[in-house]
C-alpha positions in Angstrom: -2.2 -12.2 -14.1 -0.4 -9.7 -12.0 -1.8 -9.3 -8.5 1.1 -7.8 -6.5 3.4 -4.9 -7.4 6.6 -4.3 -5.3 8.3 -1.0 -5.8 11.7 0.0 -4.7 11.7 3.5 -3.2 14.9 5.5 -3.7 16.0 5.7 -7.3 12.8 4.0 -8.4 9.4 5.4 -7.2 11.0 8.6 -6.0 12.7 11.1 -8.4 16.1 12.7 -7.8 14.4 15.2 -5.6 13.1 12.6 -3.3 9.5 13.2 -4.4 6.7 10.9 -5.8 6.0 12.2 -9.4 2.3 12.8 -10.0 2.2 10.3 -12.9 3.6 7.6 -10.7 1.0 8.2 -8.0 -1.8 8.2 -10.6 -0.6 5.0 -12.1 -0.4 3.3 -8.7 -4.0 4.3 -8.0 -5.1 2.8 -11.3 -3.2 -0.4 -10.6 -5.1 -0.7 -7.2 -8.4 -0.1 -9.0 -7.4 -3.1 -11.2 -7.2 -5.2 -8.0 -3.4 -5.1 -7.6 -1.8 -5.0 -4.2 0.9 -2.4 -4.2 3.8 -2.3 -1.7 7.1 -0.5 -1.2 10.1 -2.8 -0.9 12.9 -0.7 0.5 16.2 -0.8 2.3 15.1 2.1 4.4 14.1 1.4 8.0 10.3 1.3 8.6 10.2 4.7 10.3 12.0 6.4 7.4 9.8 4.8 4.7 6.5 5.2 6.6 5.8 8.8 5.5 5.9 7.8 1.8 3.7 4.7 2.5 1.2 7.0 4.3 1.2 9.4 1.4 0.6 6.6 -1.0 -2.2 5.1 1.3 -0.9 1.6 0.4 -3.3 -1.3 0.4 -0.6 -3.8 1.5 2.0 -4.0 4.3 5.2 -2.1 3.7 8.3 -4.2 3.2 11.2 -2.4 4.9 14.7 -3.1 6.2 15.5 -4.9 2.9 12.8 -7.5 3.6 13.4 -8.1 7.3 10.1 -6.3 8.4 6.6 -6.4 6.9 4.4 -3.9 8.7 1.3 -1.8 7.9 2.1 1.9 7.8 -1.3 3.2 9.0 -1.9 1.0 12.1 1.7 -0.3 12.8 0.5 -3.9 12.7 3.5 -6.2 12.3 2.9 -9.0 9.7 6.4 -10.6 9.8 9.7 -9.7 11.4 13.2 -11.2 11.3 15.8 -10.2 13.9 19.6 -10.3 14.1 20.5 -12.5 17.1 22.2 -10.6 19.8 25.5 -12.6 19.6 25.7 -11.8 15.9 25.1 -8.1 16.5 28.0 -8.1 18.9 30.2 -9.8 16.3 29.2 -7.3 13.6 30.0 -4.4 16.0 33.4 -6.0 16.8 34.3 -6.4 13.2 33.1 -2.9 12.2 34.9 -1.2 15.1 38.2 -2.9 14.2 37.8 -1.5 10.8 36.9 1.9 12.2 33.4 1.8 11.0 30.5 3.8 12.5 27.5 1.5 13.2 23.8 2.2 13.3 21.4 -0.2 15.0 17.8 -0.3 13.7 15.6 -1.6 16.5 12.0 -1.7 17.8 10.3 -3.9 15.2 6.8 -3.7 16.9 6.7 0.0 17.1 7.6 2.8 14.8 11.3 1.9 15.0 14.3 3.6 16.6 17.9 4.2 15.3 20.7 3.9 17.8 24.3 5.0 17.4 27.1 5.8 19.7 29.7 7.5 17.5 30.1 9.3 14.2 33.6 10.0 12.9 34.4 13.5 11.9 35.3 12.3 8.4 32.1 10.3 7.9 30.2 13.1 6.2 27.6 10.8 4.5 26.6 9.4 7.9 26.4 12.9 9.5 24.1 14.0 6.6 21.9 10.9 7.0 21.4 11.4 10.7 20.6 15.0 10.1 18.1 14.1 7.4 16.4 11.5 9.5 16.0 13.9 12.4 14.5 16.5 10.0 12.2 13.8 8.5 10.7 13.0 11.9 10.3 16.5 13.3 8.8 16.4 16.7 9.6 12.7 17.0 13.2 13.1 16.1 14.6 12.3 19.6 12.7 9.0 19.8 13.4 8.2 16.2 17.2 8.7 16.3 18.8 8.2 19.6 22.4 8.6 20.7 23.7 6.2 23.4 27.1 5.9 25.1 27.9 2.4 23.9 25.9 0.2 21.6 27.0 -3.0 23.2 25.6 -1.9 26.5 22.1 -1.5 25.1 21.8 -4.8 23.1 20.0 -6.7 25.7 17.2 -4.1 26.0 16.6 -3.9 22.2 15.6 -6.2 19.4 17.7 -5.5 16.4 16.3 -5.7 12.9 19.5 -4.7 11.1 22.9 -3.1 11.5 24.3 -0.7 8.9 27.5 1.1 8.1 27.7 3.9 5.5 30.4 6.1 4.1 32.3 6.9 0.9 32.6 4.1 -1.7 36.2 3.0 -1.4 36.4 2.3 2.4 32.9 0.8 2.4 33.9 -1.6 -0.3 36.9 -2.7 1.8 34.6 -3.1 4.9 32.1 -5.2 3.0 34.9 -7.7 2.1 36.0 -7.9 5.8 32.4 -8.4 6.9 31.8 -11.2 4.3 35.0 -13.0 5.4 34.2 -12.7 9.2 30.4 -13.3 9.2 30.2 -16.1 6.6 26.6 -17.3 6.5 25.5 -16.0 9.8 24.0 -12.8 8.3 22.9 -11.3 5.0 25.0 -8.5 3.7 23.5 -6.2 1.1 25.3 -3.2 -0.3 23.7 -0.2 -2.0 26.1 1.9 -4.1 25.5 5.4 -5.4 28.7 6.2 -7.4 27.6 9.7 -8.4 27.2 10.6 -4.7 30.3 8.7 -3.6 28.1 7.0 -1.1 27.8 3.3 -0.1 25.3 1.8 2.4 26.1 -1.6 3.9 23.1 -3.3 5.6 23.7 -6.4 7.7 20.4 -8.3 8.1 19.1 -11.6 9.5 20.3 -14.5 7.5 16.8 -15.2 6.3 16.1 -11.6 5.1 16.2 -10.0 1.7 13.8 -8.0 -0.5 13.2 -11.2 -2.4 12.2 -13.1 0.7 10.1 -10.2 1.9 8.1 -10.0 -1.4 7.7 -13.8 -1.4 6.3 -13.8 2.1 3.8 -11.2 1.2 2.8 -13.1 -2.0 2.4 -16.4 0.0 0.3 -14.7 2.6 -2.1 -13.7 -0.2 -1.8 -17.1 -2.0 -0.1 -15.5 -5.0 2.6 -17.2 -7.0 5.8 -15.6 -8.4 4.0 -15.3 -11.8 1.5 -13.0 -10.1 4.3 -10.6 -8.9 5.8 -7.6 -10.6 8.9 -5.9 -9.1 10.6 -2.7 -10.1 14.0 -1.7 -8.9 17.3 0.0 -9.7 20.1 -1.3 -7.4 21.9 -4.5 -6.2 19.7 -4.8 -3.1 16.7 -5.2 -5.5 18.2 -8.2 -7.4 16.6 -11.0 -5.4 13.1 -9.6 -5.7 13.7 -9.0 -9.4 14.7 -12.6 -9.8 11.8 -13.8 -7.8 9.1 -11.8 -9.7 7.5 -13.2 -12.7 7.7 -9.7 -14.3 11.0 -7.9 -13.4 11.5 -4.3 -14.5 14.6 -2.2 -14.0 14.8 1.6 -14.1 16.7 3.4 -16.9 19.0 4.8 -14.2 19.7 1.3 -12.8 23.1 -0.2 -12.1 24.7 -1.3 -15.4 24.8 -4.9 -14.3 21.0 -4.9 -13.9 20.4 -3.2 -17.3 22.5 -6.0 -18.9 20.1 -8.8 -17.7 18.2 -10.0 -20.7 15.5 -11.4 -18.5 14.7 -8.0 -17.0 12.5 -5.4 -18.8 13.8 -1.8 -18.9 11.7 1.3 -18.3 12.6 5.0 -18.2 14.5 6.6 -15.4 13.1 7.7 -12.0 13.2 11.3 -13.3 11.1 10.3 -16.4 8.2 8.6 -14.6 9.6 5.1 -15.3 7.3 3.5 -12.7 4.2 4.9 -14.3 5.3 3.7 -17.7 5.9 0.2 -16.5 2.6 0.0 -14.7 0.8 1.2 -17.9 2.6 -1.4 -20.0 2.3 -4.5 -17.8 -0.7 -3.9 -15.6 -3.0 -1.4 -17.3 -2.3 -2.7 -20.8 -1.9 0.8 -22.2 
């Protein structure tokens, strides 16, 4: 019996316009009426995912930062948090800077979260767009949500880091990922989300004990659920571990080809065709 539903956000629950389709929202409400806990499991930082979680009025903690932080959207209560040790953050920054990467630090796990950065290269258009989007998203709270500092290394001791990220066009980010894998070994978890049509890649460097799979498992265990009680829906590589953990794994019609080829994963329609609603109806509501 399914008791926990974990939904990826971008490319899954949200359509291509970044909105929650009405049918998806209605299906989530019906799943909750059937006694299912519903959560978002996203690579977004908590503060960026919180508006959607508040809109959904979720009955479970939000799993953000690719599983590193479990936190309620409405009251900001932290359920579980994993942090990147300060010395590892310094090493990540060193490697990234040698490659020419622009780093973002996601900090403040016990509050709403703050994004710190010290430089954005002129050619890094995707990062410029992300920072502008994040500031628009948070409106009056933009300055405390996204904060420019002179030097990231100088503020490490004053901040707890949930994850470090680099973003940019696909080819240079692929090269940076290889360098980070070689340099960091097993001291951190590196997750890459690729959007080929947008020529955009996001590299998240997380605590070594963090992933969406671990985050979903933590939430399941807190509620005394087994993997067989869990359903997960996703579309990208950073969803793989939670899909493999869940007893019922569903990938979107717009998912990465490698996920669509997995015979142990069910396939639903795309995020622009209410794929989440269809999967909920099939596996939870029994339509």
